[in-house]
C-alpha positions as CSV (number, residue, x, y, z in Angstrom):
1,M,96.8,68.9,160.3
2,E,97.0,68.2,156.6
3,R,93.6,66.4,156.8
4,R,92.0,69.3,158.5
5,H,93.4,71.6,155.8
6,L,92.0,69.3,153.1
7,D,88.6,69.2,154.8
8,R,88.6,73.0,154.9
9,I,89.3,73.1,151.1
10,S,86.6,70.5,150.5
11,K,84.0,72.7,152.1
12,L,84.4,75.3,149.4
13,P,81.7,75.4,146.7
14,D,82.3,73.1,143.8
15,A,82.5,76.1,141.4
16,V,85.5,77.4,143.4
17,L,87.1,73.9,143.5
18,V,86.7,73.6,139.7
19,K,88.4,77.0,139.3
20,I,91.3,75.8,141.5
21,L,91.6,72.6,139.5
22,S,91.6,74.5,136.2
23,S,94.8,76.2,137.3
24,L,96.8,72.9,137.4
25,P,99.2,72.5,134.5
26,T,97.9,69.3,132.9
27,T,94.8,67.2,132.9
28,K,96.8,64.3,134.3
29,D,97.4,66.4,137.4
30,V,93.7,67.3,137.6
31,V,92.5,63.6,137.3
32,A,95.1,62.7,140.0
33,T,93.0,64.7,142.6
34,S,90.2,62.2,142.3
35,V,91.9,60.0,144.9
36,L,91.8,62.7,147.6
37,S,88.3,61.9,148.8
38,K,84.9,60.7,147.7
39,Q,83.8,64.3,147.0
40,W,86.7,64.8,144.6
41,R,86.2,61.5,142.7
42,S,84.2,63.0,139.9
43,L,85.0,66.7,140.4
44,W,87.6,66.7,137.7
45,K,85.0,65.9,135.1
46,M,83.6,69.5,135.6
47,V,86.9,71.2,134.7
48,P,86.4,72.8,131.3
49,K,90.1,73.0,130.4
50,L,91.9,69.9,129.1
51,T,95.7,69.8,128.5
52,F,97.5,66.7,127.3
53,S,101.2,66.2,126.6
54,Y,103.1,63.3,125.0
55,N,106.9,63.4,124.9
56,G,107.6,60.3,122.8
57,G,107.6,56.7,123.7
58,N,106.1,53.5,122.5
59,D,102.4,54.0,123.1
60,I,101.0,56.9,121.1
61,Q,97.8,54.9,120.5
62,G,97.4,54.5,124.3
63,F,97.8,58.2,124.7
64,S,95.3,58.9,122.0
65,D,92.8,56.5,123.6
66,S,93.3,58.2,127.0
67,V,92.6,61.6,125.6
68,R,89.4,60.3,123.9
69,R,88.1,58.6,127.1
70,T,88.8,61.8,129.2
71,M,87.0,64.0,126.7
72,L,84.0,61.6,126.6
73,S,83.9,61.7,130.5
74,L,83.7,65.5,130.6
75,E,80.5,66.8,132.3
76,A,81.2,70.6,132.0
77,P,78.6,72.6,130.1
78,Y,81.2,73.3,127.4
79,L,84.9,72.8,126.7
80,Q,86.7,76.0,127.3
81,S,90.0,74.8,125.9
82,L,91.7,71.8,124.6
83,H,95.6,71.8,124.3
84,L,97.4,68.8,122.7
85,D,101.2,68.8,122.8
86,V,102.6,65.8,120.9
87,E,106.3,65.3,120.3
88,G,107.9,62.7,118.1
89,D,105.5,60.0,117.1
90,R,102.8,60.5,114.6
91,M,99.3,60.6,116.1
92,D,96.3,59.5,114.1
93,G,92.6,59.8,115.0
94,F,92.6,63.6,115.1
95,G,89.3,63.6,113.2
96,E,87.5,61.7,116.1
97,L,89.1,63.9,118.8
98,L,88.1,67.1,117.0
99,G,84.6,65.7,116.5
100,I,84.3,65.1,120.2
101,A,85.6,68.6,120.9
102,R,83.1,70.1,118.5
103,G,80.3,68.2,120.3
104,L,81.5,69.8,123.6
105,H,81.3,73.3,122.0
106,V,85.1,73.9,122.4
107,R,86.1,77.6,122.5
108,E,89.9,77.3,122.3
109,L,91.9,74.6,120.4
110,V,95.7,74.5,120.5
111,L,97.5,71.7,118.6
112,K,101.3,71.7,119.1
113,L,102.6,68.7,117.1
114,S,106.3,68.1,116.3
115,G,108.0,65.4,114.3
116,P,109.8,64.7,111.0
117,D,108.0,65.9,107.8
118,S,108.1,62.3,106.5
119,N,105.7,61.4,109.2
120,R,103.3,64.3,109.3
121,H,100.3,64.5,111.7
122,P,97.2,64.6,109.4
123,I,94.5,67.1,110.4
124,I,91.3,67.7,108.5
125,L,89.5,70.8,109.6
126,D,85.7,70.9,109.6
127,N,83.0,73.1,110.8
128,C,83.2,74.3,114.4
129,P,80.8,77.2,115.1
130,S,81.8,77.6,118.8
131,L,85.5,77.9,118.2
132,E,87.0,81.3,119.1
133,T,90.8,80.6,119.1
134,L,92.6,78.1,116.9
135,K,96.4,77.6,117.1
136,V,98.0,74.9,114.8
137,L,101.7,74.9,115.7
138,G,104.0,72.6,113.8
139,E,107.7,72.1,113.5
140,Y,109.6,71.4,110.3
141,G,106.3,70.8,108.4
142,S,105.1,68.3,111.0
143,I,101.4,69.0,110.4
144,A,99.6,68.2,107.2
145,L,96.5,70.4,107.2
146,E,93.7,69.6,104.9
147,V,90.6,71.9,104.3
148,P,88.9,70.2,101.4
149,S,85.9,72.7,101.4
150,P,85.0,76.0,102.9
151,V,84.5,75.6,106.7
152,C,82.2,77.4,109.1
153,L,84.3,78.9,111.9
154,K,81.9,81.8,112.4
155,S,83.0,82.6,116.0
156,L,86.8,82.3,115.4
157,R,88.6,85.5,116.3
158,T,92.2,84.3,116.7
159,L,94.1,82.0,114.3
160,H,97.7,81.0,114.4
161,L,99.3,78.8,111.7
162,Q,102.9,77.9,112.4
163,D,105.0,75.7,110.1
164,V,102.1,73.9,108.6
165,F,102.0,71.9,105.3
166,Y,98.8,72.6,103.3
167,E,97.6,69.4,101.6
168,D,95.5,71.1,98.9
169,D,98.0,73.9,98.3
170,D,96.5,77.4,97.9
171,E,93.0,76.0,98.1
172,S,93.4,74.8,101.8
173,V,94.3,78.4,102.8
174,E,91.4,79.9,100.9
175,N,88.9,77.4,102.2
176,L,90.1,77.9,105.8
177,L,90.0,81.7,105.8
178,A,86.7,81.9,103.8
179,G,84.9,80.5,106.8
180,C,86.4,82.9,109.4
181,V,83.9,85.7,109.0
182,S,84.7,87.2,112.5
183,L,88.5,86.7,112.4
184,E,90.4,89.6,114.0
185,D,94.0,88.3,114.6
186,L,95.9,86.1,112.2
187,F,99.5,84.9,112.7
188,V,101.2,83.0,109.9
189,A,104.7,81.5,110.2
190,R,106.1,79.7,107.1
191,W,109.3,77.6,107.0
192,G,110.5,75.7,103.9
193,H,108.1,74.5,101.2
194,D,104.6,74.3,102.6
195,G,102.7,73.6,99.4
196,V,101.4,77.1,98.9
197,E,102.5,79.3,95.9
198,T,100.3,82.3,96.6
199,F,99.2,82.9,100.2
200,T,96.0,84.9,100.0
201,V,94.6,86.7,103.0
202,D,91.2,87.9,102.1
203,V,89.5,88.6,105.4
204,P,87.3,91.7,105.7
205,S,87.1,91.5,109.5
206,L,90.8,91.2,110.2
207,Q,92.3,93.7,112.6
208,E,95.9,92.4,113.1
209,L,98.1,90.4,110.7
210,T,101.5,89.0,111.3
211,I,103.5,87.1,108.6
212,E,106.8,85.4,109.3
213,D,108.3,84.3,106.0
214,N,111.2,81.9,106.1
215,V,110.4,79.8,103.0
216,F,113.8,80.2,101.3
217,D,112.0,80.5,97.9
218,N,110.0,82.9,95.9
219,S,106.6,83.3,97.5
220,D,103.7,85.6,96.8
221,Y,101.2,87.1,99.2
222,V,98.0,88.8,98.4
223,I,96.5,90.9,101.3
224,N,92.9,92.2,101.1
225,T,92.0,93.3,104.6
226,P,89.9,96.5,104.6
227,S,89.6,96.6,108.4
228,L,93.2,95.9,109.2
229,K,94.8,98.1,112.0
230,K,98.2,96.5,112.5
231,L,100.5,94.8,110.0
232,T,103.8,93.0,110.6
233,I,105.7,91.4,107.8
234,D,108.9,89.7,108.9
235,A,110.6,88.2,105.8
236,I,114.2,88.7,106.8
237,G,114.5,84.9,107.1
238,N,113.9,84.5,103.4
239,P,117.0,85.7,101.6
240,I,115.5,85.3,98.2
241,G,112.7,87.7,98.9
242,S,108.9,87.6,98.8
243,E,106.4,89.7,96.9
244,F,103.6,91.3,98.9
245,M,100.5,92.7,97.1
246,M,98.4,95.0,99.2
247,I,95.0,95.2,97.6
248,D,93.0,97.0,100.2
249,A,94.1,97.9,103.7
250,P,93.2,101.6,104.1
251,E,92.9,101.7,107.9
252,V,96.4,100.4,108.9
253,V,97.8,102.6,111.7
254,E,100.8,100.6,112.7
255,A,103.1,98.6,110.3
256,N,106.4,96.7,110.7
257,I,107.9,95.8,107.3
258,W,111.1,93.8,107.4
259,T,112.2,92.2,104.2
260,H,115.2,91.7,101.8
261,A,113.0,92.5,98.8
262,D,112.1,95.9,97.5
263,F,108.8,97.0,99.0
264,L,106.1,99.1,97.5
265,M,104.5,101.7,99.9
266,G,101.2,102.5,98.3
267,E,97.8,103.8,99.3
268,S,97.3,101.0,101.8
269,F,99.7,102.8,104.1
270,S,98.1,106.3,103.8
271,S,96.7,106.0,107.4
272,V,99.8,104.6,109.1
273,K,100.9,106.5,112.2
274,R,103.8,104.3,113.3
275,L,106.1,102.6,110.8
276,S,109.2,100.4,111.2
277,L,111.2,99.5,108.1
278,S,114.1,97.1,107.5
279,I,114.4,96.9,103.7
280,S,117.0,97.1,100.9
281,D,115.0,99.5,98.8
282,L,111.7,101.3,98.8
283,K,109.2,102.3,96.1
284,V,106.6,104.9,96.5
285,P,104.0,105.6,93.8
286,A,103.8,109.1,92.5
287,G,101.5,111.2,94.6
288,S,101.6,109.0,97.7
289,I,101.7,111.1,100.8
290,F,101.8,109.6,104.3
291,N,100.0,112.5,106.0
292,Q,99.3,110.5,109.2
293,L,102.8,109.2,109.8
294,E,104.1,110.5,113.1
295,H,106.8,107.9,114.1
296,L,109.3,106.3,111.6
297,Q,111.9,103.7,112.6
298,L,114.5,102.7,110.1
299,L,116.9,99.7,110.5
300,T,119.9,100.1,108.2
301,E,121.0,96.4,108.1
302,H,119.9,95.8,104.6
303,L,120.1,99.3,103.1
304,D,122.3,99.8,100.0
305,S,121.8,103.6,100.2
306,W,120.0,106.2,102.4
307,N,117.5,106.8,99.6
308,P,114.6,105.0,101.3
309,L,115.0,107.3,104.3
310,M,114.9,110.4,102.1
311,V,111.9,109.0,100.1
312,M,109.9,108.6,103.4
313,L,111.0,112.0,104.7
314,D,109.8,113.6,101.4
315,N,106.4,111.9,101.7
316,S,105.7,112.3,105.4
317,P,105.0,116.0,106.0
318,N,103.8,115.5,109.6
319,L,106.5,113.3,110.9
320,Q,107.2,114.0,114.6
321,A,109.8,111.3,115.6
322,L,112.6,109.6,113.7
323,E,114.4,106.5,115.0
324,I,117.5,105.1,113.3
325,I,118.9,101.7,114.3
326,E,122.4,101.4,112.7
327,H,124.1,98.1,111.8
328,F,127.7,97.5,110.8
329,G,128.7,98.6,107.3
330,E,128.7,101.7,105.3
331,V,125.6,102.9,103.5
332,K,125.8,105.2,100.4
333,W,124.7,108.8,100.9
334,K,123.9,111.4,98.3
335,R,123.0,114.8,99.7
336,P,119.5,115.8,98.5
337,K,118.8,119.0,96.6
338,H,116.1,120.2,98.9
339,V,115.2,119.9,102.6
340,P,112.2,117.6,103.3
341,Q,109.3,119.6,104.9
342,C,109.0,117.3,107.8
343,L,112.5,118.1,109.1
344,L,111.4,121.7,109.8
345,H,109.1,120.5,112.6
346,L,110.6,117.2,113.6
347,K,110.5,116.9,117.4
348,T,112.6,113.8,118.3
349,L,115.6,112.1,116.8
350,D,116.7,108.7,118.3
351,W,119.9,107.2,116.8
352,L,121.6,103.9,117.7
353,V,125.3,103.8,116.8
354,R,127.4,100.6,116.7
355,G,130.5,102.0,115.0
356,L,132.2,105.0,113.3
357,T,130.5,104.1,110.0
358,Y,127.1,105.2,111.4
359,G,126.0,107.6,108.6
360,E,127.8,110.6,110.0
361,E,126.9,112.9,107.0
362,V,123.2,111.9,107.3
363,A,123.1,112.6,111.0
364,K,124.8,116.0,110.4
365,Y,122.3,116.8,107.6
366,I,119.3,116.0,109.7
367,L,120.5,117.8,112.8
368,S,121.5,120.9,110.8
369,N,118.1,121.2,109.2
370,A,115.7,120.1,112.0
371,K,115.5,123.4,113.7
372,S,112.5,122.5,115.9
373,L,114.0,119.5,117.5
374,E,113.2,119.2,121.2
375,S,115.0,115.9,122.0
376,V,118.0,114.1,120.5
377,I,118.8,110.6,122.0
378,L,122.2,109.0,121.1
379,R,122.4,105.4,121.9
380,L,126.0,103.9,121.9
381,D,126.4,100.2,121.7
382,R,129.3,100.0,124.2
383,T,130.0,96.3,123.4
384,S,130.6,97.1,119.8
385,F,132.7,100.2,120.6
386,D,134.8,98.5,123.3
387,E,135.6,95.6,120.9
388,Y,136.3,97.5,117.7
389,F,137.0,101.1,118.6
390,P,139.0,103.0,121.2
391,E,137.4,105.3,123.7
392,K,138.5,108.4,121.8
393,D,136.3,107.5,118.8
394,R,133.3,106.9,121.1
395,L,133.9,110.4,122.5
396,K,134.1,111.8,119.0
397,V,130.7,110.4,118.0
398,C,129.2,111.9,121.2
399,H,130.9,115.2,120.7
400,D,129.8,115.5,117.1
401,F,126.1,114.7,117.8
402,E,126.0,117.2,120.7
403,G,127.6,119.9,118.6
404,W,125.2,119.4,115.7
405,C,122.1,119.7,117.9
406,P,120.1,122.9,117.8
407,D,120.8,125.3,120.7
408,D,117.5,124.7,122.6
409,C,117.5,120.9,122.0
410,E,117.8,118.5,124.9
411,F,120.6,116.0,124.3
412,E,120.6,112.6,126.0
413,L,123.4,109.9,125.8
414,I,122.4,106.3,126.6
415,T,125.0,103.6,126.7
416,I,123.9,100.1,125.9
417,M,126.0,97.6,127.9
């Protein structure tokens, strides 16, 4: 019965069989099918996806040789993807493997290499015109990336750099990005000292940029991305704070800015429609108006005062939705002398409360002046309330919010379990 089933599969066209083999998790699994029958003996060589994994042991050189032999045996028209996952031991010979991949016109290259920073995996990047996706994923600085001169990665559209040590400091970053003339998506995650003082992102074609900053040191970023549409800066993991200089990013429509440092909201954010902020303080140059901003989310975890909220409300005349995510602790409030224009036509207020120190006066002020509100959503973190506050206090928060709402406004209570 099993043989008849196998024979039935074998009658499928080779193109279909190759597609089936491509769905197997590793190249080792793919090669193992060569023993099934004479027809399958060389079929694996047509599979354009190669995935290799090494989980430590005593034969890293044997693993490297096996990868090289498999790549040289490939008969597919091009190499769709090459994934290398190496854990523990240092692996040399990347230059030769990358050279073979380049000769096979590789489209996607994923290098996930872990190990102690005292035994970094050395990688020298060179030209690869066919490459469309490159992910270099380290752990604790396990990858030493060297880009001694500007490279040609003219087809590259997606680039991920995670926990990489840059051998030539700032120059390696600049040489790498200079050759990515079609790059659209850049993800950068930095942990500890990676050799770079100023991380410069100067990519005219870039559409989406994500920066995760956990360097535990002063670090500078220069961002020059005139085509950028989405920006995420997550620097909460760096308690010292980083400086971000936005030179040119006039087309950003969605931004997430989460940092301990003061942040300057300038002309680069004039087109933003959705904005999420988790900051300690905010600076807005005189005359800056965010006319396109429709949705503002504010996380209060690092706020010293409610001033950043009032600054944004004053400079966002067309705001439609306001979302507040409260954290524990009291934030200072000083009642403003005038009512921001946007409150007069604000449509939605969404407020997450985790305790009685939730900015009661701020909520009352907004609800009292937002006469056009159509929806108010109060989210109660029940875990927090049950642990620290009796039910009567939870009922008080709900009663206050509902009482402050405009008469024609829909009120919704959501309990987070």
